[in-house]
C-alpha positions in Angstrom: 84.9 54.7 114.4 83.9 56.5 111.2 85.5 55.7 107.9 85.7 56.8 104.3 86.2 53.4 102.8 82.9 53.5 100.8 83.8 57.0 99.4 87.3 55.9 98.4 85.9 52.7 96.8 83.4 54.8 94.9 86.1 57.1 93.6 88.0 54.1 92.2 84.7 52.5 91.0 85.5 49.2 92.5 83.1 46.7 94.1 83.3 45.5 97.7 84.3 42.1 96.3 87.1 43.6 94.2 88.5 45.4 97.3 88.1 42.3 99.5 90.0 40.2 96.9 92.8 42.8 96.7 93.5 42.9 100.4 92.6 39.3 101.3 89.4 39.5 103.3 85.8 38.6 102.6 83.2 40.9 101.0 81.3 40.7 104.2 84.2 42.2 106.1 84.3 45.2 103.7 80.5 45.6 104.2 80.9 45.5 108.0 83.7 48.0 108.0 81.8 50.4 105.7 78.7 50.2 107.9 80.7 50.7 111.0 79.8 47.3 112.4 83.5 46.1 112.5 86.6 48.0 113.5 89.5 46.6 111.4 92.7 45.4 113.0 95.8 47.6 112.7 97.1 45.2 110.0 93.9 45.5 108.0 93.8 49.3 108.4 97.3 49.4 107.0 96.4 47.2 104.1 93.5 49.5 103.3 95.7 52.5 103.6 98.3 51.1 101.2 95.6 50.0 98.7 94.0 53.5 98.6 97.3 55.4 98.9 95.9 57.3 101.9 97.0 57.5 105.5 95.1 55.6 108.1 94.1 58.9 109.5 92.5 59.9 106.2 90.5 56.7 106.1 89.4 56.4 109.7 88.3 58.9 112.3 87.4 58.5 115.9 83.8 59.5 116.8 
């Protein structure tokens, strides 16, 4: 599953740690999502969506 988390984070100029703190996960989780090593749960995808003000479909795409 491809995602735009790194791009959205860069637009806001926030670190992986800042994002992780904001949504209640570890920095390693953000790293793994950005590098497509981990597919987030529905709950986590919704938290990311709310944080960035984007739809889940805007953040994540099936291969």
